[in-house]
PyMOL Python script that loads the backbone (N, CA, C, O; Angstrom):
from pymol import cmd

cmd.read_pdbstr("""\
ATOM      1  N   MET A   1      66.687 118.345 -32.056  1.00  0.00           N
ATOM      2  CA  MET A   1      67.699 119.572 -31.782  1.00  0.00           C
ATOM      3  C   MET A   1      67.103 120.734 -30.787  1.00  0.00           C
ATOM      4  O   MET A   1      66.112 120.444 -30.117  1.00  0.00           O
ATOM      5  N   GLN A   2      67.635 121.932 -30.684  1.00  0.00           N
ATOM      6  CA  GLN A   2      67.240 122.650 -29.041  1.00  0.00           C
ATOM      7  C   GLN A   2      67.152 124.138 -30.129  1.00  0.00           C
ATOM      8  O   GLN A   2      67.955 124.412 -31.021  1.00  0.00           O
ATOM      9  N   GLU A   3      66.164 124.781 -29.801  1.00  0.00           N
ATOM     10  CA  GLU A   3      65.991 125.798 -30.743  1.00  0.00           C
ATOM     11  C   GLU A   3      66.105 126.900 -29.561  1.00  0.00           C
ATOM     12  O   GLU A   3      66.026 126.546 -28.385  1.00  0.00           O
ATOM     13  N   ALA A   4      66.240 127.865 -29.826  1.00  0.00           N
ATOM     14  CA  ALA A   4      66.853 129.305 -29.076  1.00  0.00           C
ATOM     15  C   ALA A   4      65.642 129.841 -28.496  1.00  0.00           C
ATOM     16  O   ALA A   4      64.812 130.121 -29.361  1.00  0.00           O
ATOM     17  N   SER A   5      65.191 130.127 -27.040  1.00  0.00           N
ATOM     18  CA  SER A   5      64.033 130.936 -27.261  1.00  0.00           C
ATOM     19  C   SER A   5      64.212 132.444 -25.841  1.00  0.00           C
ATOM     20  O   SER A   5      65.010 132.552 -24.909  1.00  0.00           O
ATOM     21  N   ILE A   6      63.247 133.214 -26.233  1.00  0.00           N
ATOM     22  CA  ILE A   6      63.444 134.337 -25.500  1.00  0.00           C
ATOM     23  C   ILE A   6      63.961 134.456 -24.306  1.00  0.00           C
ATOM     24  O   ILE A   6      64.873 135.209 -23.964  1.00  0.00           O
ATOM     25  N   SER A   7      63.151 133.427 -23.436  1.00  0.00           N
ATOM     26  CA  SER A   7      63.469 133.744 -21.888  1.00  0.00           C
ATOM     27  C   SER A   7      64.905 132.640 -21.565  1.00  0.00           C
ATOM     28  O   SER A   7      65.211 132.432 -20.390  1.00  0.00           O
ATOM     29  N   GLY A   8      65.646 132.040 -22.609  1.00  0.00           N
ATOM     30  CA  GLY A   8      67.016 131.347 -22.602  1.00  0.00           C
ATOM     31  C   GLY A   8      67.769 132.641 -23.029  1.00  0.00           C
ATOM     32  O   GLY A   8      68.739 132.643 -22.271  1.00  0.00           O
ATOM     33  N   LEU A   9      67.865 133.777 -23.848  1.00  0.00           N
ATOM     34  CA  LEU A   9      68.580 134.323 -24.148  1.00  0.00           C
ATOM     35  C   LEU A   9      68.649 135.503 -22.717  1.00  0.00           C
ATOM     36  O   LEU A   9      69.691 135.942 -22.229  1.00  0.00           O
ATOM     37  N   PHE A  10      67.092 135.860 -22.214  1.00  0.00           N
ATOM     38  CA  PHE A  10      67.033 136.596 -21.016  1.00  0.00           C
ATOM     39  C   PHE A  10      68.229 136.126 -20.153  1.00  0.00           C
ATOM     40  O   PHE A  10      69.200 136.827 -19.868  1.00  0.00           O
ATOM     41  N   LYS A  11      68.020 134.796 -19.762  1.00  0.00           N
ATOM     42  CA  LYS A  11      68.606 134.199 -18.454  1.00  0.00           C
ATOM     43  C   LYS A  11      70.052 134.394 -18.831  1.00  0.00           C
ATOM     44  O   LYS A  11      70.747 134.964 -17.990  1.00  0.00           O
ATOM     45  N   THR A  12      70.651 133.990 -20.022  1.00  0.00           N
ATOM     46  CA  THR A  12      72.085 134.194 -20.412  1.00  0.00           C
ATOM     47  C   THR A  12      72.919 135.537 -20.137  1.00  0.00           C
ATOM     48  O   THR A  12      74.050 135.685 -19.674  1.00  0.00           O
ATOM     49  N   ILE A  13      71.852 136.575 -20.637  1.00  0.00           N
ATOM     50  CA  ILE A  13      71.984 137.697 -20.343  1.00  0.00           C
ATOM     51  C   ILE A  13      72.058 138.508 -18.694  1.00  0.00           C
ATOM     52  O   ILE A  13      72.879 139.362 -18.360  1.00  0.00           O
ATOM     53  N   ILE A  14      70.932 137.931 -17.845  1.00  0.00           N
ATOM     54  CA  ILE A  14      71.333 138.352 -16.639  1.00  0.00           C
ATOM     55  C   ILE A  14      72.324 137.256 -15.923  1.00  0.00           C
ATOM     56  O   ILE A  14      72.981 137.641 -14.955  1.00  0.00           O
ATOM     57  N   TYR A  15      72.453 135.837 -16.395  1.00  0.00           N
ATOM     58  CA  TYR A  15      74.372 135.337 -15.353  1.00  0.00           C
ATOM     59  C   TYR A  15      75.155 136.397 -15.897  1.00  0.00           C
ATOM     60  O   TYR A  15      75.805 137.026 -15.061  1.00  0.00           O
ATOM     61  N   ILE A  16      75.288 136.863 -17.450  1.00  0.00           N
ATOM     62  CA  ILE A  16      76.041 137.235 -17.875  1.00  0.00           C
ATOM     63  C   ILE A  16      76.227 139.243 -17.292  1.00  0.00           C
ATOM     64  O   ILE A  16      77.103 140.059 -17.579  1.00  0.00           O
ATOM     65  N   LEU A  17      75.310 139.344 -16.655  1.00  0.00           N
ATOM     66  CA  LEU A  17      75.724 141.040 -15.737  1.00  0.00           C
ATOM     67  C   LEU A  17      75.860 140.566 -14.461  1.00  0.00           C
ATOM     68  O   LEU A  17      76.575 141.119 -13.626  1.00  0.00           O
ATOM     69  N   GLY A  18      75.034 139.287 -14.198  1.00  0.00           N
ATOM     70  CA  GLY A  18      75.246 138.873 -12.498  1.00  0.00           C
ATOM     71  C   GLY A  18      76.686 138.777 -12.147  1.00  0.00           C
ATOM     72  O   GLY A  18      77.135 139.246 -11.101  1.00  0.00           O
ATOM     73  N   PHE A  19      77.471 138.105 -13.120  1.00  0.00           N
ATOM     74  CA  PHE A  19      79.022 137.788 -12.943  1.00  0.00           C
ATOM     75  C   PHE A  19      79.641 138.714 -13.158  1.00  0.00           C
ATOM     76  O   PHE A  19      80.775 138.808 -12.688  1.00  0.00           O
ATOM     77  N   TYR A  20      79.255 139.408 -13.709  1.00  0.00           N
ATOM     78  CA  TYR A  20      80.154 140.721 -14.557  1.00  0.00           C
ATOM     79  C   TYR A  20      79.557 141.385 -13.142  1.00  0.00           C
ATOM     80  O   TYR A  20      80.495 140.815 -12.584  1.00  0.00           O
ATOM     81  N   TYR A  21      78.988 141.943 -12.236  1.00  0.00           N
ATOM     82  CA  TYR A  21      78.551 142.871 -10.954  1.00  0.00           C
ATOM     83  C   TYR A  21      79.676 141.991  -9.831  1.00  0.00           C
ATOM     84  O   TYR A  21      80.490 142.498  -9.059  1.00  0.00           O
ATOM     85  N   LEU A  22      79.380 140.505 -10.069  1.00  0.00           N
ATOM     86  CA  LEU A  22      79.935 139.914  -8.537  1.00  0.00           C
ATOM     87  C   LEU A  22      81.371 139.713  -8.813  1.00  0.00           C
ATOM     88  O   LEU A  22      81.924 139.191  -7.845  1.00  0.00           O
ATOM     89  N   ILE A  23      82.274 139.982  -9.940  1.00  0.00           N
ATOM     90  CA  ILE A  23      83.289 140.376 -10.079  1.00  0.00           C
ATOM     91  C   ILE A  23      83.905 142.119  -9.748  1.00  0.00           C
ATOM     92  O   ILE A  23      84.923 142.537  -9.197  1.00  0.00           O
ATOM     93  N   LYS A  24      82.876 142.712 -10.305  1.00  0.00           N
ATOM     94  CA  LYS A  24      83.327 144.243  -9.537  1.00  0.00           C
ATOM     95  C   LYS A  24      82.933 144.375  -8.662  1.00  0.00           C
ATOM     96  O   LYS A  24      82.744 145.578  -8.484  1.00  0.00           O
ATOM     97  N   ILE A  25      82.545 143.624  -7.613  1.00  0.00           N
ATOM     98  CA  ILE A  25      82.455 143.814  -5.636  1.00  0.00           C
ATOM     99  C   ILE A  25      83.464 143.115  -6.096  1.00  0.00           C
ATOM    100  O   ILE A  25      84.106 143.738  -6.942  1.00  0.00           O
ATOM    101  N   LEU A  26      83.830 142.123  -5.881  1.00  0.00           N
ATOM    102  CA  LEU A  26      84.519 141.148  -5.425  1.00  0.00           C
ATOM    103  C   LEU A  26      86.277 141.944  -5.647  1.00  0.00           C
ATOM    104  O   LEU A  26      87.265 141.948  -4.912  1.00  0.00           O
ATOM    105  N   SER A  27      86.053 142.438  -6.778  1.00  0.00           N
ATOM    106  CA  SER A  27      87.310 143.227  -6.877  1.00  0.00           C
ATOM    107  C   SER A  27      87.552 144.515  -5.727  1.00  0.00           C
ATOM    108  O   SER A  27      88.358 144.516  -4.797  1.00  0.00           O
ATOM    109  N   ARG A  28      86.965 145.168  -5.960  1.00  0.00           N
ATOM    110  CA  ARG A  28      86.609 146.187  -4.792  1.00  0.00           C
ATOM    111  C   ARG A  28      86.806 145.742  -3.510  1.00  0.00           C
ATOM    112  O   ARG A  28      87.616 146.510  -2.991  1.00  0.00           O
ATOM    113  N   ILE A  29      86.543 145.064  -2.899  1.00  0.00           N
ATOM    114  CA  ILE A  29      86.682 144.531  -1.531  1.00  0.00           C
ATOM    115  C   ILE A  29      87.995 143.784  -1.756  1.00  0.00           C
ATOM    116  O   ILE A  29      88.815 144.635  -1.412  1.00  0.00           O
ATOM    117  N   PHE A  30      88.761 142.590  -2.166  1.00  0.00           N
ATOM    118  CA  PHE A  30      90.052 141.996  -2.508  1.00  0.00           C
ATOM    119  C   PHE A  30      91.056 143.117  -2.847  1.00  0.00           C
ATOM    120  O   PHE A  30      91.826 143.756  -2.130  1.00  0.00           O
ATOM    121  N   LEU A  31      90.804 143.150  -4.151  1.00  0.00           N
ATOM    122  CA  LEU A  31      92.052 144.215  -4.459  1.00  0.00           C
ATOM    123  C   LEU A  31      93.202 144.828  -4.160  1.00  0.00           C
ATOM    124  O   LEU A  31      94.354 144.638  -4.550  1.00  0.00           O
ATOM    125  N   PRO A  32      92.447 146.043  -2.973  1.00  0.00           N
ATOM    126  CA  PRO A  32      93.387 146.576  -2.146  1.00  0.00           C
ATOM    127  C   PRO A  32      93.999 145.667  -1.052  1.00  0.00           C
ATOM    128  O   PRO A  32      95.037 146.084  -0.537  1.00  0.00           O
ATOM    129  N   ILE A  33      93.604 144.724  -0.713  1.00  0.00           N
ATOM    130  CA  ILE A  33      93.940 143.921   0.556  1.00  0.00           C
ATOM    131  C   ILE A  33      95.057 143.895  -0.122  1.00  0.00           C
ATOM    132  O   ILE A  33      95.964 144.606   0.311  1.00  0.00           O
ATOM    133  N   ILE A  34      95.384 142.833  -1.734  1.00  0.00           N
ATOM    134  CA  ILE A  34      96.272 142.251  -2.448  1.00  0.00           C
ATOM    135  C   ILE A  34      97.059 143.393  -2.446  1.00  0.00           C
ATOM    136  O   ILE A  34      97.997 143.512  -1.657  1.00  0.00           O
ATOM    137  N   MET A  35      96.708 144.405  -3.412  1.00  0.00           N
ATOM    138  CA  MET A  35      97.550 145.316  -3.837  1.00  0.00           C
ATOM    139  C   MET A  35      98.812 145.605  -2.121  1.00  0.00           C
ATOM    140  O   MET A  35     100.025 145.529  -1.922  1.00  0.00           O
ATOM    141  N   ARG A  36      97.767 145.887  -1.402  1.00  0.00           N
ATOM    142  CA  ARG A  36      98.861 145.894  -0.180  1.00  0.00           C
ATOM    143  C   ARG A  36      99.913 145.201   0.305  1.00  0.00           C
ATOM    144  O   ARG A  36     101.019 145.547   0.720  1.00  0.00           O
ATOM    145  N   LYS A  37      99.227 143.889   0.147  1.00  0.00           N
ATOM    146  CA  LYS A  37     100.692 142.409   0.274  1.00  0.00           C
ATOM    147  C   LYS A  37     101.352 142.897  -0.124  1.00  0.00           C
ATOM    148  O   LYS A  37     102.287 143.341   0.541  1.00  0.00           O
ATOM    149  N   VAL A  38     101.197 143.178  -2.005  1.00  0.00           N
ATOM    150  CA  VAL A  38     102.435 143.050  -2.858  1.00  0.00           C
ATOM    151  C   VAL A  38     103.206 144.441  -2.456  1.00  0.00           C
ATOM    152  O   VAL A  38     104.431 144.560  -2.444  1.00  0.00           O
ATOM    153  N   MET A  39     102.379 145.346  -2.169  1.00  0.00           N
ATOM    154  CA  MET A  39     103.369 146.495  -1.810  1.00  0.00           C
ATOM    155  C   MET A  39     104.203 146.198  -0.329  1.00  0.00           C
ATOM    156  O   MET A  39     105.301 146.747  -0.234  1.00  0.00           O
ATOM    157  N   ASP A  40     103.797 145.465   0.678  1.00  0.00           N
ATOM    158  CA  ASP A  40     104.504 145.228   2.091  1.00  0.00           C
ATOM    159  C   ASP A  40     105.803 144.515   0.951  1.00  0.00           C
ATOM    160  O   ASP A  40     106.905 145.041   0.794  1.00  0.00           O
ATOM    161  N   LYS A  41     105.432 143.480   0.388  1.00  0.00           N
ATOM    162  CA  LYS A  41     106.215 142.696   0.334  1.00  0.00           C
ATOM    163  C   LYS A  41     107.262 143.285  -0.512  1.00  0.00           C
ATOM    164  O   LYS A  41     108.238 142.690  -0.054  1.00  0.00           O
ATOM    165  N   ALA A  42     107.651 143.930  -1.290  1.00  0.00           N
ATOM    166  CA  ALA A  42     108.116 144.469  -1.807  1.00  0.00           C
ATOM    167  C   ALA A  42     108.705 145.573  -1.261  1.00  0.00           C
ATOM    168  O   ALA A  42     109.806 145.864  -1.727  1.00  0.00           O
ATOM    169  N   GLN A  43     108.261 146.266  -0.394  1.00  0.00           N
ATOM    170  CA  GLN A  43     109.231 146.706   0.901  1.00  0.00           C
ATOM    171  C   GLN A  43     109.943 146.494   1.735  1.00  0.00           C
ATOM    172  O   GLN A  43     110.535 147.223   2.532  1.00  0.00           O
ATOM    173  N   GLU A  44     109.901 145.195   1.539  1.00  0.00           N
ATOM    174  CA  GLU A  44     110.400 144.489   2.659  1.00  0.00           C
ATOM    175  C   GLU A  44     112.059 143.694   2.059  1.00  0.00           C
ATOM    176  O   GLU A  44     112.988 143.264   2.743  1.00  0.00           O
ATOM    177  N   ASN A  45     111.905 143.744   0.580  1.00  0.00           N
ATOM    178  CA  ASN A  45     112.680 142.916  -0.113  1.00  0.00           C
ATOM    179  C   ASN A  45     113.496 144.569  -0.207  1.00  0.00           C
ATOM    180  O   ASN A  45     114.682 144.484   0.112  1.00  0.00           O
ATOM    181  N   LEU A  46     113.092 145.854  -0.546  1.00  0.00           N
ATOM    182  CA  LEU A  46     114.083 146.854  -1.131  1.00  0.00           C
ATOM    183  C   LEU A  46     114.656 147.007   0.637  1.00  0.00           C
ATOM    184  O   LEU A  46     115.882 146.991   0.755  1.00  0.00           O
ATOM    185  N   ASN A  47     114.058 147.110   1.596  1.00  0.00           N
ATOM    186  CA  ASN A  47     114.512 147.134   2.925  1.00  0.00           C
ATOM    187  C   ASN A  47     115.463 146.102   2.962  1.00  0.00           C
ATOM    188  O   ASN A  47     116.580 146.544   3.234  1.00  0.00           O
ATOM    189  N   ARG A  48     115.431 145.011   2.805  1.00  0.00           N
ATOM    190  CA  ARG A  48     116.306 143.718   2.809  1.00  0.00           C
ATOM    191  C   ARG A  48     117.949 144.226   1.921  1.00  0.00           C
ATOM    192  O   ARG A  48     119.068 144.409   2.400  1.00  0.00           O
ATOM    193  N   GLN A  49     117.519 144.314   0.683  1.00  0.00           N
ATOM    194  CA  GLN A  49     118.667 144.562  -0.205  1.00  0.00           C
ATOM    195  C   GLN A  49     119.446 146.280   0.268  1.00  0.00           C
ATOM    196  O   GLN A  49     120.539 146.755  -0.042  1.00  0.00           O
ATOM    197  N   TYR A  50     118.462 146.769   1.005  1.00  0.00           N
ATOM    198  CA  TYR A  50     119.433 148.126   1.771  1.00  0.00           C
ATOM    199  C   TYR A  50     120.237 147.491   3.073  1.00  0.00           C
ATOM    200  O   TYR A  50     121.363 147.932   3.302  1.00  0.00           O
ATOM    201  N   GLN A  51     119.888 146.843   3.614  1.00  0.00           N
ATOM    202  CA  GLN A  51     120.745 146.147   4.517  1.00  0.00           C
ATOM    203  C   GLN A  51     121.774 145.563   4.186  1.00  0.00           C
ATOM    204  O   GLN A  51     122.843 145.936   4.669  1.00  0.00           O
ATOM    205  N   LYS A  52     121.728 144.593   3.360  1.00  0.00           N
ATOM    206  CA  LYS A  52     122.734 144.228   2.402  1.00  0.00           C
ATOM    207  C   LYS A  52     123.838 145.005   2.006  1.00  0.00           C
ATOM    208  O   LYS A  52     125.031 144.703   2.052  1.00  0.00           O
ATOM    209  N   GLY A  53     123.128 146.378   1.484  1.00  0.00           N
ATOM    210  CA  GLY A  53     124.829 147.005   1.067  1.00  0.00           C
ATOM    211  C   GLY A  53     124.620 147.148  -0.475  1.00  0.00           C
ATOM    212  O   GLY A  53     125.593 147.701  -0.987  1.00  0.00           O
ATOM    213  N   ASN A  54     123.618 146.808  -1.389  1.00  0.00           N
ATOM    214  CA  ASN A  54     123.649 146.380  -2.423  1.00  0.00           C
ATOM    215  C   ASN A  54     123.020 147.839  -3.368  1.00  0.00           C
ATOM    216  O   ASN A  54     122.842 148.079  -4.562  1.00  0.00           O
ATOM    217  N   PHE A  55     122.793 148.703  -1.876  1.00  0.00           N
ATOM    218  CA  PHE A  55     122.898 150.105  -3.117  1.00  0.00           C
ATOM    219  C   PHE A  55     123.516 150.879  -2.474  1.00  0.00           C
ATOM    220  O   PHE A  55     123.081 152.031  -2.465  1.00  0.00           O
ATOM    221  N   GLU A  56     124.562 150.625  -1.810  1.00  0.00           N
ATOM    222  CA  GLU A  56     125.824 151.737  -1.337  1.00  0.00           C
ATOM    223  C   GLU A  56     126.563 152.028  -3.020  1.00  0.00           C
ATOM    224  O   GLU A  56     126.719 151.174  -3.893  1.00  0.00           O
ATOM    225  N   GLN A  57     126.836 153.145  -3.073  1.00  0.00           N
ATOM    226  CA  GLN A  57     127.907 153.844  -3.999  1.00  0.00           C
ATOM    227  C   GLN A  57     128.986 153.523  -3.793  1.00  0.00           C
ATOM    228  O   GLN A  57     129.443 153.674  -2.660  1.00  0.00           O
ATOM    229  N   SER A  58     129.702 153.012  -4.744  1.00  0.00           N
ATOM    230  CA  SER A  58     130.861 153.033  -5.277  1.00  0.00           C
ATOM    231  C   SER A  58     131.927 153.763  -4.953  1.00  0.00           C
ATOM    232  O   SER A  58     131.675 154.968  -4.921  1.00  0.00           O
ATOM    233  N   GLU A  59     133.039 153.470  -4.697  1.00  0.00           N
ATOM    234  CA  GLU A  59     133.949 153.729  -4.508  1.00  0.00           C
ATOM    235  C   GLU A  59     134.810 155.371  -5.644  1.00  0.00           C
ATOM    236  O   GLU A  59     135.403 156.341  -5.171  1.00  0.00           O
ATOM    237  N   GLN A  60     134.520 155.061  -7.174  1.00  0.00           N
ATOM    238  CA  GLN A  60     134.776 155.905  -7.668  1.00  0.00           C
ATOM    239  C   GLN A  60     133.598 156.697  -8.362  1.00  0.00           C
ATOM    240  O   GLN A  60     133.765 157.378  -9.374  1.00  0.00           O
ATOM    241  N   GLU A  61     132.175 156.510  -7.597  1.00  0.00           N
ATOM    242  CA  GLU A  61     131.637 157.426  -7.978  1.00  0.00           C
ATOM    243  C   GLU A  61     131.934 158.491  -6.618  1.00  0.00           C
ATOM    244  O   GLU A  61     132.275 159.655  -6.828  1.00  0.00           O
ATOM    245  N   THR A  62     131.766 157.957  -5.226  1.00  0.00           N
ATOM    246  CA  THR A  62     132.067 158.645  -4.585  1.00  0.00           C
ATOM    247  C   THR A  62     132.819 160.009  -4.570  1.00  0.00           C
ATOM    248  O   THR A  62     132.435 161.127  -4.225  1.00  0.00           O
ATOM    249  N   THR A  63     134.296 159.460  -5.167  1.00  0.00           N
ATOM    250  CA  THR A  63     135.380 160.616  -5.506  1.00  0.00           C
ATOM    251  C   THR A  63     135.189 161.317  -6.489  1.00  0.00           C
ATOM    252  O   THR A  63     135.479 162.509  -6.381  1.00  0.00           O
ATOM    253  N   TYR A  64     134.598 160.779  -7.868  1.00  0.00           N
ATOM    254  CA  TYR A  64     134.341 161.266  -9.003  1.00  0.00           C
ATOM    255  C   TYR A  64     133.476 162.536  -8.453  1.00  0.00           C
ATOM    256  O   TYR A  64     133.690 163.503  -9.184  1.00  0.00           O
ATOM    257  N   ARG A  65     132.574 162.839  -7.402  1.00  0.00           N
ATOM    258  CA  ARG A  65     131.654 163.951  -7.228  1.00  0.00           C
ATOM    259  C   ARG A  65     132.378 164.305  -6.423  1.00  0.00           C
ATOM    260  O   ARG A  65     131.986 165.464  -6.562  1.00  0.00           O
ATOM    261  N   GLN A  66     133.189 164.403  -5.586  1.00  0.00           N
ATOM    262  CA  GLN A  66     133.414 164.680  -4.226  1.00  0.00           C
ATOM    263  C   GLN A  66     134.817 166.063  -5.143  1.00  0.00           C
ATOM    264  O   GLN A  66     135.010 167.241  -4.840  1.00  0.00           O
ATOM    265  N   GLU A  67     135.466 165.253  -6.195  1.00  0.00           N
ATOM    266  CA  GLU A  67     136.950 166.027  -7.013  1.00  0.00           C
ATOM    267  C   GLU A  67     135.651 166.908  -8.184  1.00  0.00           C
ATOM    268  O   GLU A  67     135.949 167.963  -8.744  1.00  0.00           O
ATOM    269  N   GLY A  68     134.885 166.537  -8.288  1.00  0.00           N
ATOM    270  CA  GLY A  68     134.269 166.963  -9.873  1.00  0.00           C
ATOM    271  C   GLY A  68     133.526 168.069  -9.203  1.00  0.00           C
ATOM    272  O   GLY A  68     132.620 168.596  -9.849  1.00  0.00           O
ATOM    273  N   SER A  69     133.756 168.451  -8.117  1.00  0.00           N
ATOM    274  CA  SER A  69     132.369 169.635  -7.686  1.00  0.00           C
ATOM    275  C   SER A  69     133.863 170.579  -6.997  1.00  0.00           C
ATOM    276  O   SER A  69     133.698 171.636  -6.389  1.00  0.00           O
ATOM    277  N   ASN A  70     134.818 170.162  -7.158  1.00  0.00           N
ATOM    278  CA  ASN A  70     135.655 171.202  -6.774  1.00  0.00           C
ATOM    279  C   ASN A  70     136.882 171.966  -8.695  1.00  0.00           C
ATOM    280  O   ASN A  70     137.665 172.900  -8.862  1.00  0.00           O
ATOM    281  N   ARG A  71     136.505 171.223  -9.313  1.00  0.00           N
ATOM    282  CA  ARG A  71     137.236 171.715 -10.538  1.00  0.00           C
ATOM    283  C   ARG A  71     136.332 171.152 -11.538  1.00  0.00           C
ATOM    284  O   ARG A  71     135.630 170.169 -11.300  1.00  0.00           O
ATOM    285  N   ASP A  72     136.347 171.821 -12.748  1.00  0.00           N
ATOM    286  CA  ASP A  72     135.771 171.944 -14.271  1.00  0.00           C
ATOM    287  C   ASP A  72     135.381 169.937 -14.631  1.00  0.00           C
ATOM    288  O   ASP A  72     135.858 168.982 -14.018  1.00  0.00           O
ATOM    289  N   PHE A  73     134.456 169.912 -15.724  1.00  0.00           N
ATOM    290  CA  PHE A  73     134.652 168.277 -16.146  1.00  0.00           C
ATOM    291  C   PHE A  73     135.658 168.765 -16.970  1.00  0.00           C
ATOM    292  O   PHE A  73     135.865 169.967 -17.138  1.00  0.00           O
ATOM    293  N   LYS A  74     136.530 167.524 -17.688  1.00  0.00           N
ATOM    294  CA  LYS A  74     137.054 167.053 -18.492  1.00  0.00           C
ATOM    295  C   LYS A  74     136.562 166.744 -19.680  1.00  0.00           C
ATOM    296  O   LYS A  74     135.839 165.748 -19.661  1.00  0.00           O
ATOM    297  N   LYS A  75     136.748 167.414 -21.034  1.00  0.00           N
ATOM    298  CA  LYS A  75     136.279 167.049 -22.369  1.00  0.00           C
ATOM    299  C   LYS A  75     136.407 165.504 -22.957  1.00  0.00           C
ATOM    300  O   LYS A  75     137.532 165.622 -23.443  1.00  0.00           O
ATOM    301  N   PRO A  76     136.117 164.460 -23.178  1.00  0.00           N
ATOM    302  CA  PRO A  76     135.810 163.337 -23.246  1.00  0.00           C
ATOM    303  C   PRO A  76     137.314 163.621 -23.797  1.00  0.00           C
ATOM    304  O   PRO A  76     137.631 164.776 -23.513  1.00  0.00           O
ATOM    305  N   THR A  77     138.091 163.094 -24.328  1.00  0.00           N
ATOM    306  CA  THR A  77     139.088 162.810 -25.462  1.00  0.00           C
ATOM    307  C   THR A  77     139.197 161.559 -26.039  1.00  0.00           C
ATOM    308  O   THR A  77     140.376 161.342 -26.320  1.00  0.00           O
ATOM    309  N   LYS A  78     138.335 160.481 -26.388  1.00  0.00           N
ATOM    310  CA  LYS A  78     137.577 160.029 -27.411  1.00  0.00           C
ATOM    311  C   LYS A  78     137.023 160.812 -28.313  1.00  0.00           C
ATOM    312  O   LYS A  78     136.142 161.583 -27.932  1.00  0.00           O
ATOM    313  N   GLN A  79     137.500 160.784 -30.012  1.00  0.00           N
ATOM    314  CA  GLN A  79     136.174 161.397 -30.942  1.00  0.00           C
ATOM    315  C   GLN A  79     135.299 160.162 -30.931  1.00  0.00           C
ATOM    316  O   GLN A  79     135.439 158.949 -30.781  1.00  0.00           O
ATOM    317  N   VAL A  80     134.165 161.184 -31.197  1.00  0.00           N
ATOM    318  CA  VAL A  80     132.716 160.407 -31.258  1.00  0.00           C
ATOM    319  C   VAL A  80     132.462 160.744 -33.110  1.00  0.00           C
ATOM    320  O   VAL A  80     131.477 161.474 -33.223  1.00  0.00           O
ATOM    321  N   GLY A  81     132.948 160.477 -34.192  1.00  0.00           N
ATOM    322  CA  GLY A  81     131.901 160.899 -35.115  1.00  0.00           C
ATOM    323  C   GLY A  81     133.211 161.205 -36.428  1.00  0.00           C
ATOM    324  O   GLY A  81     134.283 160.601 -36.444  1.00  0.00           O
ATOM    325  N   GLU A  82     132.960 161.849 -37.048  1.00  0.00           N
ATOM    326  CA  GLU A  82     133.680 162.327 -38.247  1.00  0.00           C
ATOM    327  C   GLU A  82     133.056 163.656 -37.747  1.00  0.00           C
ATOM    328  O   GLU A  82     132.084 163.667 -36.992  1.00  0.00           O
ATOM    329  N   TYR A  83     133.995 165.378 -38.455  1.00  0.00           N
ATOM    330  CA  TYR A  83     133.872 166.650 -38.577  1.00  0.00           C
ATOM    331  C   TYR A  83     133.681 166.980 -40.197  1.00  0.00           C
ATOM    332  O   TYR A  83     134.578 167.109 -41.031  1.00  0.00           O
ATOM    333  N   VAL A  84     132.139 167.085 -40.406  1.00  0.00           N
ATOM    334  CA  VAL A  84     131.560 167.380 -41.745  1.00  0.00           C
ATOM    335  C   VAL A  84     131.544 169.140 -42.069  1.00  0.00           C
ATOM    336  O   VAL A  84     130.868 169.886 -41.361  1.00  0.00           O
ATOM    337  N   ASP A  85     132.204 169.550 -42.982  1.00  0.00           N
ATOM    338  CA  ASP A  85     132.271 170.756 -42.905  1.00  0.00           C
ATOM    339  C   ASP A  85     130.777 170.914 -44.223  1.00  0.00           C
ATOM    340  O   ASP A  85     130.862 170.243 -45.252  1.00  0.00           O
ATOM    341  N   TYR A  86     129.729 171.693 -44.033  1.00  0.00           N
ATOM    342  CA  TYR A  86     128.721 171.978 -44.823  1.00  0.00           C
ATOM    343  C   TYR A  86     129.465 173.183 -45.676  1.00  0.00           C
ATOM    344  O   TYR A  86     130.140 174.137 -45.290  1.00  0.00           O
ATOM    345  N   GLU A  87     129.056 172.738 -47.027  1.00  0.00           N
ATOM    346  CA  GLU A  87     129.043 174.308 -47.652  1.00  0.00           C
ATOM    347  C   GLU A  87     127.314 174.528 -48.138  1.00  0.00           C
ATOM    348  O   GLU A  87     126.510 173.597 -48.093  1.00  0.00           O
ATOM    349  N   GLU A  88     126.952 175.946 -48.598  1.00  0.00           N
ATOM    350  CA  GLU A  88     125.793 176.406 -48.808  1.00  0.00           C
ATOM    351  C   GLU A  88     125.688 176.911 -50.196  1.00  0.00           C
ATOM    352  O   GLU A  88     126.172 177.965 -50.611  1.00  0.00           O
ATOM    353  N   VAL A  89     124.928 175.950 -50.940  1.00  0.00           N
ATOM    354  CA  VAL A  89     124.730 175.923 -52.050  1.00  0.00           C
ATOM    355  C   VAL A  89     123.459 176.879 -53.071  1.00  0.00           C
ATOM    356  O   VAL A  89     122.283 176.525 -52.990  1.00  0.00           O
ATOM    357  N   GLU A  90     123.801 177.919 -53.870  1.00  0.00           N
ATOM    358  CA  GLU A  90     122.611 178.373 -53.897  1.00  0.00           C
ATOM    359  C   GLU A  90     122.343 178.202 -55.473  1.00  0.00           C
ATOM    360  O   GLU A  90     121.261 178.535 -55.954  1.00  0.00           O
TER     361      GLU A  90
END
""", "prot")
cmd.dss("prot")
cmd.show_as("cartoon", "prot")
cmd.util.cbc("prot")
cmd.orient("prot")
């Protein structure tokens, strides 16, 4: 049966701290590179979608905006809910 020793405890703490600082240093080096590649890929996808025409407005939206700017908006004719008349109780 093995017994725990103080030197083994210190070794373990040193290894954990070393691993922590190694990950911290490597993330400072490689994380900006990875993020730049991810952002470039996302921008490339957005540009490709824009060129395909997926971001074009529909004709209805364009017509609505052009006509809507010259006249007042219509109130919706569909009733939403029921009107309730409240009375004060003394």
